[in-house]
PAZAGU-601510 format. One line per 4 residues: number of its first residue (from 1); their letters; for each residue x, y, z of C-alpha. Coordinates in nm, 2 decimals, decimal comma. Each point is the difference from the previous one (the first is absolute). Layout:
PAZAGU-601510
NUM) A) X:Y:Z; ...
END
This chain:
PAZAGU-601510
1) MHIR) 0,47:3,00:-1,32; -0,05:-0,35:0,15; -0,21:-0,03:0,35; -0,07:-0,32:0,18
5) ASAL) -0,19:0,12:0,33; -0,27:-0,14:0,19; -0,32:0,31:0,00; -0,30:0,11:0,12
9) VCAA) -0,23:0,05:-0,25; -0,13:0,38:0,09; -0,20:0,11:-0,34; -0,08:-0,14:-0,30
13) RPHG) -0,18:0,16:-0,35; -0,07:-0,09:-0,34; 0,24:0,11:-0,26; -0,09:-0,09:-0,38
17) EVGV) -0,23:-0,30:-0,06; 0,18:-0,25:0,15; 0,23:0,16:0,25; 0,06:0,08:0,35
21) IVRL) 0,21:0,29:0,16; 0,07:-0,13:0,37; 0,16:0,21:0,26; 0,19:-0,26:0,24
25) LTER) 0,17:0,10:0,32; 0,35:-0,20:0,04; 0,17:0,04:0,34; 0,31:0,05:-0,23
29) YGMV) -0,06:0,22:-0,26; -0,32:0,19:0,12; -0,32:0,07:-0,21; 0,07:-0,15:-0,34
33) AAYV) -0,26:0,07:-0,30; 0,03:-0,30:-0,26; -0,22:-0,09:-0,26; -0,15:-0,39:0,00
37) SGGR) -0,06:-0,11:-0,38; -0,37:-0,18:0,03; -0,03:0,10:0,35; -0,40:0,08:-0,08
41) GREM) 0,00:-0,38:-0,10; -0,20:-0,26:0,23; 0,31:-0,18:0,10; 0,17:0,35:0,14
45) RPVL) -0,30:0,17:0,14; 0,01:-0,19:0,31; 0,35:0,10:0,10; 0,02:0,33:-0,09
49) IPGN) -0,23:0,09:0,28; 0,08:0,28:0,23; 0,13:-0,11:0,32; 0,17:-0,34:-0,17
53) GVEA) 0,34:-0,11:0,07; 0,20:-0,09:-0,32; 0,36:-0,08:-0,12; 0,05:0,21:-0,28
57) EMRA) 0,23:0,01:-0,25; 0,07:0,34:-0,24; 0,21:0,08:-0,26; 0,04:0,34:-0,18
61) RTPA) 0,26:0,09:-0,27; 0,08:0,30:0,18; -0,05:0,16:0,35; -0,22:0,22:-0,16
65) QMPS) -0,22:-0,24:-0,12; -0,31:-0,14:0,17; 0,08:-0,34:0,00; -0,19:-0,30:-0,05
69) ARIE) -0,07:-0,28:0,19; -0,04:-0,36:0,10; -0,27:-0,06:0,31; 0,00:-0,29:0,19
73) LTHS) -0,28:-0,02:0,31; 0,15:-0,09:0,29; -0,23:0,11:0,30; -0,38:0,07:-0,10
77) RAPF) -0,22:0,19:0,17; -0,29:0,02:-0,21; -0,19:-0,21:0,24; -0,05:0,26:0,24
81) LTEP) -0,11:0,25:-0,26; -0,36:-0,16:0,04; -0,03:0,14:0,35; -0,08:0,40:-0,06
85) LPAV) 0,21:0,14:0,31; 0,34:-0,23:-0,09; -0,08:0,13:-0,34; -0,04:0,38:0,03
89) AIGW) 0,31:-0,05:0,30; 0,21:-0,17:-0,25; -0,12:0,23:-0,34; 0,12:0,30:0,23
93) ATTL) 0,36:-0,09:0,11; 0,08:-0,12:-0,34; -0,12:0,33:-0,19; 0,19:0,18:0,29
97) AASA) 0,33:-0,19:-0,08; -0,03:0,10:-0,40; -0,13:0,32:0,03; 0,24:0,15:0,21
101) LPER) 0,37:-0,19:-0,04; 0,19:0,11:-0,26; 0,14:-0,23:-0,27; 0,28:-0,20:0,06
105) HAYP) 0,13:0,14:0,39; 0,03:-0,27:0,20; -0,23:0,04:0,32; 0,05:-0,35:0,20
109) AIHA) -0,14:0,09:0,30; -0,35:0,10:-0,14; 0,01:-0,32:-0,23; 0,04:-0,22:0,33
113) ALEA) -0,27:0,24:0,16; -0,23:-0,04:-0,31; 0,03:-0,47:-0,03; -0,05:0,04:0,40
117) LLDA) -0,29:0,18:-0,01; -0,17:-0,18:-0,29; 0,07:-0,34:0,15; -0,19:0,17:0,34
121) VCHA) -0,29:0,12:-0,19; -0,05:-0,36:-0,13; 0,06:-0,24:0,27; -0,09:0,28:0,37
125) PSAR) -0,37:-0,10:0,12; -0,11:0,37:-0,10; 0,09:0,31:-0,08; 0,10:0,03:0,38
129) GWAG) 0,32:-0,23:-0,07; 0,10:0,27:-0,25; -0,11:0,35:0,01; 0,32:0,10:0,19
133) AMLA) 0,24:-0,12:-0,24; -0,17:0,16:-0,30; 0,03:0,33:0,21; 0,38:-0,11:0,05
137) YEAL) 0,03:-0,07:-0,39; -0,16:0,32:-0,09; 0,24:0,20:0,26; 0,27:-0,17:-0,15
141) VLRE) -0,07:0,14:-0,34; -0,02:0,28:0,11; 0,35:-0,01:0,22; 0,20:-0,16:-0,29
145) LGYG) -0,11:0,24:-0,23; 0,11:0,31:0,22; -0,35:0,12:0,19; 0,07:-0,21:0,28
149) NVFG) -0,03:0,30:0,24; -0,32:0,15:-0,12; -0,19:-0,12:0,28; 0,32:-0,02:0,25
153) AGVD) -0,08:-0,34:0,21; -0,34:-0,06:-0,14; 0,16:-0,18:-0,30; 0,25:-0,22:0,19
157) GQRL) -0,02:-0,33:-0,12; 0,01:-0,20:0,35; -0,27:0,23:0,16; -0,23:-0,04:-0,26
161) LALG) 0,04:-0,37:0,03; -0,06:-0,01:0,34; -0,30:0,21:-0,04; -0,16:-0,23:-0,24
165) QGGD) 0,09:-0,32:0,25; -0,18:0,20:0,28; -0,30:0,00:-0,21; -0,11:0,40:0,10
169) WPRI) -0,21:0,01:-0,32; -0,06:0,39:0,04; 0,36:0,06:0,02; 0,09:-0,24:-0,29
173) LDAF) -0,27:0,19:-0,19; 0,16:0,33:0,06; 0,38:-0,12:-0,09; -0,15:-0,10:-0,33
177) DRLG) -0,18:0,34:-0,03; 0,30:0,16:0,06; 0,27:-0,20:-0,22; -0,28:0,04:-0,24
181) VALS) 0,03:0,39:-0,05; 0,39:-0,07:0,01; 0,01:-0,25:-0,26; -0,21:0,22:-0,26
185) RYVL) 0,13:0,31:0,12; 0,38:-0,10:-0,08; 0,06:-0,37:-0,15; -0,29:-0,03:-0,19
189) AEAH) -0,06:0,39:-0,10; 0,11:-0,06:-0,39; -0,13:-0,38:0,00; -0,27:-0,02:-0,33
193) GDVM) -0,34:-0,12:0,04; -0,18:-0,10:0,30; 0,27:-0,15:0,22; -0,16:0,09:0,32
197) GARI) -0,33:-0,14:-0,09; 0,13:-0,37:0,13; 0,14:0,15:0,33; -0,37:0,18:0,04
201) RLCE) -0,18:-0,34:-0,05; 0,21:-0,13:0,21; -0,03:0,24:0,29; -0,38:-0,03:-0,04
205) RLRR) -0,01:-0,38:0,08; 0,20:0,03:0,29; -0,19:0,28:0,15; -0,30:-0,26:-0,07
209) IAAP) 0,21:-0,21:0,25; 0,03:0,23:0,26; -0,36:0,08:0,00; -0,17:-0,07:0,26
END
């Protein structure tokens, strides 16, 4: 197996003394887990940050084997991780993709939505500029994984984008609550660890914005 593709880093965890296993979301190949030798070193640590855009070359002897990867940074979002709200938003968006999406199933719409959301989080003046995009991204994940009708029109992406642009924070927070129930009950029901913890922290910060 030989894959070369642009990708978004969605998760990275140490493996052994020097290596890292990364989960990369590509447009054509979906979510791919790969081993990066030396990933814990000084040179690679800033590259393998969730949210970063990279160019990845992955090789494996057989399709069933985890590939090894060579990674080059193309788009760093690390500077935005110094701000608490963008940091938790980027963390949740990438964690959702890493935890929910099956290996090597292409979801080009999710890839495009995540990339657009990350750009919005980094460059919008405030959360008011990306809250609707976050809701639409979550709704898209539900729909692409077969749960789009859980709340009917309430998880329609265009409606949620419009809701976010309208700035009606009580309705926005209500939509976050409803989507959170669907994500935890269906998409993340079998996820390992406290995956929803990142989303809880995000919603807590959004509620502070909405507070009078």
